C-alpha positions, 0 to 999 in steps of 0.5 A, a space after each residue: 110312555 104317557 098315557 097309554 090306553 089299550 081296550 081289548 074288545 070293550 075290556 079296558 087292558 090299560 087307561 092311562 098308563 105312564 112309565 118313564 125309563 131312564 138310562 143305568 137305572 133298573 125300573 121294578 113294573 109290579 103287579 098282579 096277574 092280568 094288571 097290564 104288566 104284558 100288555 104295557 110291554 108289548 105295546 112298547 116292542 111293537 108286539 100292540 099298538 096302544 088305542 091312545 097316549 104317546 110313546 117317546 124314545 131319546 126324546 122323540 114321539 114315535 107314533 108308531 112302534 113296530 117289532 122291527 122299530 123296537 129291535 133296531 131302537 134298542 128294545 129288547 123282551 124277555 117275554 114270560 112263555 121265552 117266545 122260542 123257537 122250540 125245532 131249532 138250536 140254542 145257539 140259533 135261538 140266541 142270535 137268529 132275532 139279532 141277524 133278522 133286525 140286520 136284515 140279513 138274508 142268509 144264516 151263516 153258523 160259522 159267523 154268528 156261533 161266536 156271538 152265541 158262545 161269547 154271551 154264554 160265557 159271559 154269564 157262566 152257564 152250561 147251555 149246550 149250543 147244539 140242543 133241540 130248544 123243544 128238548 130243554 127244560 124249563 130253565 135252560 129255555 129261560 136261560 136261552 131267552 135270557 142270553 138271546 135278550 142280551 146277545 144285541 146291543 140293547 138300550 132297554 131291556 125288559 124281564 118278564 119274570 126271568 127268575 123263575 125257574 133259576 137257583 140262587 147262584 145262577 140268580 146271582 149270574 143274572 144281577 150281576 149282569 144287569 149289574 154290568 149294564 146298568 153301567 153300559 147306560 142300559 135301562 132295565 125293566 123288571 116284572 118278577 112275581 118274586 118280590 125280594 128280588 125286584 127289591 134287591 135289583 131295582 131303583 124305580 118301582 112303578 105298580 099296576 092295578 086293573 089297567 091302571 097306575 097305582 103307585 110309583 117312585 123310588 126302590 126305597 119306599 117300598 117293602 114287601 109289605 106295601 109292595 102287595 099291598 099296593 098290588 092287590 089293595 089288600 093286606 095278603 097273610 103269607 105266614 104259616 098256616 098248617 090243619 092238623 093231621 091225625 098220624 093215628 091213620 095208616 099212610 095213604 101214600 107210600 113209595 118205597 126205595 124208589 131209583 132212577 139211574 140219573 136222576 134219583 136213588 133210593 128215594 122212601 117216603 110215606 104220605 097221610 090223609 090231609 097232609 101237605 108233604 113239601 119237595 124242595 131241592 136246587 134244579 137239578 136235584 132230583 126233585 122234578 123227576 120224582 114227582 114224574 115218576 110218581 105219576 108214570 111219566 118217568 119210569 123208575 128203575 126199581 123201587 116200590 109205589 103204593 097209594 092206598 096199600 096197593 101197588 101202582 104200575 110203574 111208568 104209566 099214566 093210565 094207572 097212576 091216574 086209575 090208582 087216584 092221581 092227578 098231576 100238575 106239571 111244572 110246564 102249564 102252557 106246554 103240558 097242562 092244558 089246551 090253550 086254544 080249547 075252553 075252559 070248560 073242555 079243558 077242566 073235563 079233559 082229565 075224566 070225561 069217562 065220568 062224564 058219560 051216560 051209559 060210557 057211550 053219550 057225554 052228558 051235557 048235564 053232568 059236564 055242566 054241573 062240575 065245570 060250573 062248581 069247579 069254576 066258583 069254586 076255584 074263583 076262576 077270573 073269566 068272563 064264562 065258562 066258554 072263554 079259552 084258556 089262552 086268553 087268561 091270566 098266569 094264576 087263572 091259568 094255574 087254576 084252570 089245570 088245578 080244575 082238571 085235575 080235582 074233576 078227577 077226584 084224586 087220592 094223591 095230588 102232585 104238583 111241580 111248582 104249583 105257583 112259579 109265574 102267579 102274582 102274590 095275590 093268586 099264589 095265596 089264594 092257590 096255597 088256601 085251594 091246597 089246604 082245603 084239598 088236605 082239609 078233605 083227606 086228600 094227600 098233597 105233594 108239592 114240589 117247589 123252590 119256593 121256600 116261604 111258600 113250603 113254610 106256608 103251607 105244608 106238614 113236613 119238608 124233603 130235601 133232596 140233594 144230587 138225587 138222593 133225600 138227604 133231610 126230613 124237616 119237620 116241626 119249628 125247624 121248618 122256616 126259610 133260614 134252616 131250609 135253604 140252609 139244608 138245601 144249600 149244604 
């Protein structure tokens, strides 16, 4: 790809960008959200058409790439949003694109299912091939998308955030497969905000910033610090930074012997005003279910939740919101946002009653005041508050979810994977927002398997294993090596 340019409504998305991929090499494509990475991938896969520049495959100039042409040329993309059919089975999602590329008119399950079984077995995964994708966890949907891309005889594979929801073991399996694909001469492009991972697996690096190519070279020429500075244009401080908490104050939140069969057992902890509490564990440990039980998405079988001393009705989202809970879900795209609605509508979606006159009519003045305040305070990057959320980068979409719940003035804010799929610059800013929320005397519970971000912002870290609270990490023990050791024990 040479001299690639693309504009959307006068906004420059790519400006004279080039990318060269060679057989058997892994290329790291790095950049913050909104840097142009996704646009570049969409152009090479035929989803978008470049305004300027040229694309050559095997040295041959391609005048216009369509999605079907890209598939036939062996170009596969694992998109960040998965792009799966929620109403179809895992097996159907894995093999249907290959059948379409082969111009098959009829789907034959018996003939194509072995292909799905082969790739799942090759990856060493436990996926129910008959399960409907819409009912899968985020991790299993991501694994399904990976299998779909690898089931065909791909020559170029773009992996856009493929490890976001994977455990360490699953990441290692993916990397082992990547190395096997390299041996077969496949060119791979690895896009991830987990910079340690991309540097571990890549041989070449290209960095985009604001739609322009700012750095390119061999991977050994970069480390996490230099790559971060190239992406953001500034030094990013990821050191531990927590505010002081008054231990004398009464607990804001008390969770006592909370249990849900098949998910978690006998979970008890307190949360004090101004405290950021981390909850971590491997996927399937029960950490996400604990968050959903606090917010009433799931109803615990036993135990109590008390907020400001008052018992919260279990299994009721309205009761949780009324008591003072806010919840940022793991999957912001399907659970946290109205993608086609403006930013302003999303921000007030959870606090409509507080923006009415005489509890009858919405007050435009109050709405404008709230939206303008949060739009500026959370530094949401968009042309204006009427821009649809779908047009935002991952980091800015996450800020809109945060703004929605901050508009309700929660006493306790629960966040499940608050920086998943968010670039390193936006991650730093989101963690700063959470510090400010705690500084205002609210409680923050952060569910995450990103150990460095837990170390950066949390006062304490609870470790969940097989549904049980096995350790509370405090003080000098809050460091990456110790937390990872406890998680894996």
